[in-house]
C-alpha positions as CSV (number, residue, x, y, z in Angstrom):
1,M,16.1,86.2,-147.6
2,L,19.5,87.5,-146.6
3,Q,20.5,84.5,-144.2
4,K,20.6,81.9,-147.2
5,A,20.3,79.3,-145.0
6,C,19.0,75.5,-144.7
7,F,17.6,75.5,-140.8
8,T,15.6,71.4,-139.3
9,F,12.9,71.3,-137.5
10,H,12.8,69.1,-134.5
11,P,9.1,68.1,-132.8
12,P,9.2,68.5,-128.9
13,A,10.6,64.8,-127.9
14,K,13.4,64.9,-130.4
15,E,15.9,68.0,-129.5
16,S,19.0,67.4,-132.6
17,V,19.4,65.6,-135.1
18,T,22.3,63.2,-135.7
19,T,24.6,62.0,-138.5
20,Q,23.2,58.7,-137.4
21,E,20.4,60.2,-139.1
22,N,21.9,62.1,-141.8
23,D,25.4,61.6,-142.6
24,S,25.4,64.8,-144.4
25,L,26.0,66.6,-141.3
26,L,29.2,68.4,-140.5
27,T,30.1,70.1,-137.5
28,F,33.1,72.8,-136.3
29,Q,35.0,73.1,-133.6
30,I,36.2,76.5,-133.3
31,P,39.6,76.9,-130.9
32,K,38.2,80.5,-128.4
33,D,41.6,82.0,-129.4
34,A,40.7,80.9,-133.2
35,K,38.0,83.3,-133.3
36,P,39.0,87.2,-133.1
37,T,41.3,86.2,-135.8
38,L,38.5,84.4,-138.3
39,K,35.9,87.0,-137.1
40,E,38.1,89.0,-138.8
41,E,39.1,87.3,-141.7
42,L,34.8,86.8,-142.4
43,F,35.2,90.5,-142.3
44,L,37.6,91.2,-145.0
45,L,35.2,88.8,-147.0
46,G,31.6,90.6,-146.2
47,I,30.8,88.0,-144.2
48,D,29.3,89.9,-140.2
49,S,26.0,90.6,-138.9
50,F,25.1,93.1,-141.2
51,S,25.6,90.9,-144.0
52,V,23.4,87.9,-142.3
53,Y,20.4,90.0,-140.6
54,G,20.5,93.4,-142.2
55,D,19.4,95.8,-139.4
56,L,19.8,98.7,-138.3
57,D,21.9,97.4,-134.9
58,D,23.8,95.5,-137.5
59,L,25.1,98.5,-139.8
60,A,26.4,99.8,-137.4
61,A,28.4,97.5,-135.1
62,R,29.8,96.6,-139.0
63,L,30.1,101.0,-139.0
64,K,31.8,100.6,-136.6
65,Q,34.4,97.9,-136.7
66,A,35.1,99.3,-140.9
67,Y,36.0,102.3,-138.6
68,N,37.5,100.6,-135.8
69,I,35.3,103.0,-133.5
70,S,34.3,101.4,-130.0
């Protein structure tokens, strides 16, 4: 319920769906050096592992990030 995402089912003989089969698929490549900034921006928008998974481990990680605790 928290993830609000769509998932695809792939039979064993078909590992992935391609844009040839579904032209609505999008791919985003994020440069490695942009990931920390993107992660911080998502955090400021309230998107983090806790908002996705909602378990205690991710709550602890979110609090550590919010209060700059290592």
